[in-house]
C-alpha positions as CSV (number, residue, x, y, z in Angstrom):
1,M,0.0,0.0,0.0
2,H,1.0,3.7,-0.6
3,I,-0.2,5.9,2.3
4,Q,-0.1,9.6,2.3
5,V,-0.8,11.9,5.4
6,E,-1.4,15.5,4.7
7,P,0.1,18.3,6.8
8,D,-3.3,19.4,8.0
9,A,-3.9,16.0,9.6
10,I,-0.4,16.0,11.3
11,R,-0.9,19.3,13.1
12,P,-3.6,18.2,15.7
13,V,-1.6,15.0,16.5
14,R,1.6,16.9,17.0
15,E,-0.3,19.3,19.3
16,T,-1.4,16.3,21.5
17,V,2.2,14.9,21.6
18,V,3.7,18.3,22.7
19,R,1.1,18.8,25.3
20,E,1.8,15.5,26.8
21,F,5.6,16.2,26.8
22,Q,4.9,19.6,28.4
23,R,2.9,17.7,31.1
24,E,5.6,15.3,31.9
25,A,8.7,17.5,31.3
26,T,11.1,18.0,34.2
27,I,13.2,21.1,33.4
28,A,15.5,23.0,35.9
29,G,13.9,26.1,37.2
30,F,10.4,24.9,36.4
31,R,7.9,22.7,38.3
32,K,6.9,19.5,36.6
33,G,4.4,20.4,33.8
34,K,5.0,24.1,34.0
35,A,7.9,24.5,31.6
36,P,7.1,26.8,28.5
37,R,6.2,24.9,25.4
38,D,9.1,26.4,23.3
39,L,11.5,25.2,25.9
40,V,10.1,21.7,25.9
41,E,10.2,21.6,22.1
42,R,13.9,22.6,22.1
43,K,14.7,20.1,24.7
44,Y,13.0,17.1,23.3
45,P,13.0,17.6,19.5
46,E,13.9,14.0,18.6
47,E,11.7,12.4,21.2
48,I,8.7,14.6,20.0
49,R,9.4,13.7,16.3
50,E,9.7,10.0,17.1
51,E,6.4,9.8,19.1
52,L,4.8,11.9,16.4
53,L,5.9,9.6,13.8
54,R,4.8,6.4,15.7
55,R,1.4,7.8,16.2
56,L,0.9,8.9,12.6
57,T,1.9,5.7,11.2
58,R,-0.2,3.7,13.6
59,Q,-3.3,5.8,12.8
60,A,-2.7,5.8,9.0
61,F,-2.4,1.9,9.2
62,E,-5.7,1.7,11.1
63,Q,-7.5,4.0,8.8
64,A,-6.1,2.2,5.7
65,A,-7.3,-1.2,7.1
66,E,-10.7,0.2,7.9
67,E,-11.3,2.0,4.5
68,H,-10.0,-0.9,2.5
69,K,-11.7,-3.5,4.8
70,L,-8.5,-5.3,5.3
71,R,-8.2,-8.0,8.1
72,P,-4.5,-7.7,8.9
73,V,-3.0,-10.8,10.6
74,G,0.5,-9.1,11.3
75,P,2.2,-5.8,11.6
76,F,2.4,-3.4,8.6
77,E,6.0,-3.5,7.4
78,V,7.4,0.0,6.0
79,S,9.6,-0.3,2.9
80,K,9.8,3.4,2.1
81,L,9.2,6.5,4.3
82,D,9.4,10.2,3.9
83,F,8.3,12.4,6.6
84,D,8.4,16.2,6.9
85,E,5.9,18.0,9.0
86,A,5.5,20.8,6.4
87,R,5.2,18.3,3.4
88,G,3.3,15.7,5.1
89,L,4.0,11.8,5.7
90,S,4.4,9.4,2.7
91,M,5.1,5.8,3.0
92,D,5.0,2.4,1.2
93,A,4.1,-0.5,3.4
94,Q,2.8,-4.0,3.2
95,V,0.8,-6.1,5.5
96,E,-0.3,-9.8,5.6
97,V,-4.1,-10.1,5.5
98,E,-6.5,-12.9,6.0
99,P,-6.8,-15.2,2.9
100,D,-10.0,-14.4,0.9
101,F,-12.1,-17.4,0.5
102,K,-15.8,-18.2,0.3
103,L,-17.3,-20.0,3.3
104,G,-18.7,-23.3,2.1
105,D,-21.5,-25.4,3.4
106,Y,-20.7,-26.6,6.9
107,H,-24.2,-27.6,8.2
108,G,-25.0,-31.2,8.6
109,I,-21.6,-32.8,7.8
110,T,-21.9,-36.5,7.8
111,L,-19.8,-38.4,10.4
112,K,-19.8,-42.0,11.1
113,K,-19.1,-43.6,14.5
114,A,-19.2,-47.2,15.8
115,A,-21.0,-48.1,19.1
116,V,-18.5,-48.3,22.0
117,G,-18.6,-50.7,25.0
118,V,-16.3,-52.6,27.2
119,N,-15.7,-56.3,26.7
120,A,-14.6,-58.9,29.2
121,E,-11.0,-59.0,28.2
122,E,-10.6,-55.2,28.6
123,R,-12.2,-55.2,32.0
124,Q,-10.0,-58.1,33.1
125,Q,-6.9,-56.4,31.9
126,A,-7.9,-53.1,33.8
127,L,-8.4,-55.1,37.1
128,Q,-5.1,-56.9,36.7
129,R,-3.4,-53.5,36.4
130,I,-5.1,-52.6,39.7
131,Q,-3.9,-55.9,41.1
132,E,-0.2,-55.2,40.2
133,S,-0.4,-51.6,41.4
134,M,-1.3,-53.1,45.0
135,A,1.3,-55.7,45.0
136,E,3.6,-55.8,48.0
137,L,7.2,-57.0,48.5
138,V,7.3,-59.6,51.2
139,A,10.2,-61.7,52.8
140,A,10.2,-65.3,51.5
141,G,12.4,-66.4,54.3
142,E,15.5,-65.5,56.4
143,G,18.3,-64.3,54.3
144,E,16.3,-64.6,51.0
145,A,15.4,-61.8,48.6
146,K,12.0,-60.3,48.9
147,Q,9.3,-61.6,46.6
148,K,6.4,-59.7,45.0
149,R,3.1,-60.8,46.3
150,V,0.0,-59.9,44.1
151,P,-3.3,-59.8,46.1
152,A,-6.1,-62.0,45.1
153,L,-8.8,-60.3,42.9
154,D,-11.6,-60.4,45.3
155,D,-13.8,-58.3,47.7
156,E,-10.9,-57.7,50.1
157,L,-8.8,-56.1,47.3
158,A,-11.8,-54.1,46.2
159,K,-12.3,-52.8,49.9
160,D,-8.6,-51.9,49.9
161,A,-9.0,-49.9,46.8
162,G,-12.0,-48.0,48.3
163,F,-14.9,-50.0,47.1
164,E,-17.7,-51.9,48.6
165,N,-16.9,-55.2,46.8
166,L,-15.5,-56.6,43.7
167,Q,-18.6,-56.0,41.7
168,T,-18.6,-52.2,42.6
169,L,-15.0,-52.0,41.6
170,S,-15.6,-53.8,38.3
171,D,-18.6,-51.4,37.5
172,H,-16.3,-48.5,38.3
173,V,-13.7,-49.9,35.9
174,D,-16.3,-50.4,33.1
175,A,-17.5,-46.8,33.6
176,K,-13.8,-45.3,33.4
177,L,-13.0,-47.4,30.3
178,L,-16.2,-46.4,28.6
179,E,-15.5,-42.8,29.5
180,Q,-12.1,-43.0,27.9
181,K,-13.4,-44.7,24.7
182,Q,-16.1,-42.0,24.4
183,A,-13.6,-39.3,24.8
184,Q,-11.4,-40.8,22.1
185,Q,-14.4,-41.2,19.9
186,T,-15.3,-37.5,20.2
187,Q,-11.8,-36.6,19.4
188,D,-11.9,-38.9,16.4
189,L,-15.1,-37.3,15.2
190,E,-13.8,-33.8,15.5
191,Q,-10.8,-34.9,13.6
192,A,-12.9,-36.3,10.8
193,L,-15.1,-33.0,10.8
194,C,-11.9,-31.0,10.5
195,D,-10.7,-33.1,7.6
196,E,-14.0,-32.5,5.9
197,L,-13.8,-28.8,6.4
198,L,-10.5,-28.6,4.8
199,K,-11.7,-30.5,1.8
200,R,-14.6,-28.1,1.4
201,H,-12.5,-25.0,1.7
202,K,-9.4,-24.4,-0.5
203,I,-7.4,-21.7,1.2
204,D,-3.9,-20.4,0.3
205,V,-2.2,-19.1,3.4
206,P,0.9,-17.0,3.1
207,P,4.2,-18.7,4.3
208,R,4.7,-16.1,6.9
209,L,1.4,-16.9,8.6
210,V,2.4,-20.5,8.9
211,A,5.8,-19.4,10.3
212,N,3.8,-17.3,12.9
213,Q,1.8,-20.3,13.8
214,V,4.9,-22.5,14.2
215,E,6.2,-19.7,16.7
216,R,2.8,-19.8,18.5
217,L,2.6,-23.4,18.7
218,T,6.2,-23.6,19.9
219,R,5.6,-20.9,22.6
220,D,2.4,-22.6,23.8
221,F,4.2,-26.0,24.0
222,Q,7.2,-24.3,25.8
223,V,4.8,-22.8,28.5
224,R,3.2,-26.2,29.0
225,L,6.7,-27.7,29.6
226,L,7.7,-24.9,31.9
227,M,4.4,-25.2,34.0
228,G,5.2,-29.0,34.2
229,G,8.3,-28.2,36.1
230,M,11.0,-28.2,33.5
231,S,13.8,-25.7,33.6
232,E,14.2,-23.4,30.7
233,E,17.3,-25.4,29.3
234,Q,15.2,-28.6,29.6
235,A,12.3,-27.1,27.8
236,K,14.4,-25.8,25.0
237,E,16.0,-29.3,24.5
238,E,12.5,-31.0,24.5
239,L,11.3,-28.4,22.0
240,T,14.0,-29.4,19.5
241,K,12.6,-32.9,19.2
242,Y,9.1,-31.6,18.2
243,T,10.1,-28.6,15.9
244,E,9.4,-30.8,12.8
245,Q,6.2,-32.0,14.0
246,L,5.0,-28.5,15.0
247,A,5.9,-27.3,11.5
248,T,4.0,-30.1,9.9
249,N,0.8,-29.2,11.8
250,A,1.1,-25.6,11.5
251,E,-0.4,-25.1,8.0
252,R,-3.4,-27.2,8.8
253,H,-3.9,-25.3,12.0
254,V,-3.7,-21.9,10.2
255,K,-6.2,-23.0,7.6
256,L,-8.7,-24.5,10.3
257,A,-8.4,-21.4,12.5
258,F,-9.5,-19.2,9.5
259,I,-12.3,-21.5,8.8
260,L,-13.5,-21.8,12.4
261,E,-13.2,-18.1,13.0
262,R,-15.3,-17.4,10.0
263,I,-17.9,-19.7,11.1
264,F,-17.9,-18.3,14.7
265,E,-18.7,-14.8,13.1
266,Q,-21.2,-16.2,10.7
267,E,-23.2,-17.9,13.6
268,Q,-22.7,-14.9,15.8
269,L,-21.2,-17.0,18.6
270,S,-19.5,-15.3,21.7
271,V,-17.1,-15.8,24.5
272,T,-18.2,-14.6,27.9
273,Q,-15.8,-13.5,30.8
274,D,-16.9,-16.4,32.8
275,E,-15.7,-18.7,30.1
276,M,-12.3,-17.0,30.2
277,V,-12.1,-17.4,33.8
278,E,-13.2,-20.9,33.7
279,R,-10.3,-21.6,31.1
280,L,-7.9,-20.1,33.5
281,W,-9.0,-22.5,36.2
282,K,-8.7,-25.5,33.8
283,L,-5.3,-24.6,32.8
284,S,-4.2,-24.2,36.5
285,K,-5.8,-27.5,37.3
286,R,-4.0,-29.1,34.3
287,W,-0.7,-27.7,35.2
288,G,-1.1,-28.1,39.0
289,K,-0.3,-24.3,39.6
290,D,-2.0,-21.5,41.4
291,P,-4.4,-19.5,39.1
292,A,-2.6,-16.4,40.0
293,E,0.8,-17.8,38.8
294,V,-0.8,-19.0,35.5
295,R,-2.3,-15.7,34.9
296,R,1.0,-14.0,35.5
297,L,2.6,-16.3,33.0
298,L,-0.2,-15.8,30.4
299,D,0.3,-12.1,30.9
300,A,4.2,-12.2,30.5
301,Q,4.1,-14.5,27.5
302,G,1.3,-12.4,25.8
303,M,-0.8,-15.6,25.4
304,W,-4.4,-14.2,26.3
305,P,-5.2,-13.8,22.5
306,S,-4.1,-17.4,22.0
307,V,-6.3,-18.6,24.9
308,L,-9.4,-16.6,23.5
309,S,-8.7,-17.9,20.0
310,S,-8.7,-21.5,21.3
311,I,-12.1,-21.0,23.1
312,R,-13.6,-19.5,19.9
313,Q,-12.5,-22.4,17.8
314,E,-13.7,-24.9,20.3
315,K,-17.1,-23.2,20.3
316,S,-17.2,-23.3,16.5
317,L,-16.3,-27.1,16.6
318,N,-19.0,-27.8,19.3
319,F,-21.6,-25.8,17.0
320,L,-20.6,-27.9,14.0
321,M,-20.9,-31.2,16.1
322,S,-24.3,-30.1,17.3
323,V,-25.6,-29.8,13.7
324,A,-23.6,-32.7,12.1
325,Q,-25.3,-35.9,10.8
326,V,-23.7,-38.5,13.0
327,E,-24.4,-42.1,11.7
328,E,-23.9,-45.2,13.9
329,T,-22.1,-48.1,12.1
330,A,-22.0,-51.8,13.2
């Protein structure tokens, strides 16, 4: 883009900047904020010019984006700039914008799922794992090495595990296994839905956006590692193992993010303050940290936009799942 700011538009901005400098200036012989304007301008000419230029460029970018209905996804990068208060501001700049694509049909996507249940073998394996976890080392005899003793799978073991009897423990195991299978099934359905969304929307995303996504995924992953108790050096070492995987997933994530964001807006969905607070508590529980500590880390890493974006995408996915045609298969 080529952007031009005329001198008439510069003057009121300069007035505001100079007044602010005058309010904060500390000059010998004058109380704070009481120094004459011309003296302030003589003492801080470069600082005033820099702040003026910063505000003018920001306002010009915002106005250009609004007038041309641009949706920037990164900062404006200036390639040429000519600034003189008497002549005006002239600059050439470029900015990455959201890809232009038509939102396709996303209602009633057909998904297939099989009935889930728990069979006898799965139940038995789970109960055996509980048995193993409650095994004890006991002395076999004087001078002999200790041996592992696995308790019998009976009502006594169930009581030791905090259940009324073996049947109650078995029912609990069934419920937990079923819960895990249903959670995995939901994840698989969402994956299939996302695959179908990508098939229905052909989007070309700029390489820089993908690079930014890699950076964001890397930062998010690093924060999870740090909250998990790793040192910064350990976290960096662990990150190198997953760099290629993060890069592979980045383009898919970027495309899905644009589609889900567009659906979020199309369906006029929203995120409440309570939902943001609830997400903070969930992150605190997942990381085993105090909510105040998690909040400080999110503030320091500038990750709140990422948290909001993830909630928006989840709400879009939940909406899509609610209007999908889910067929059960044998």
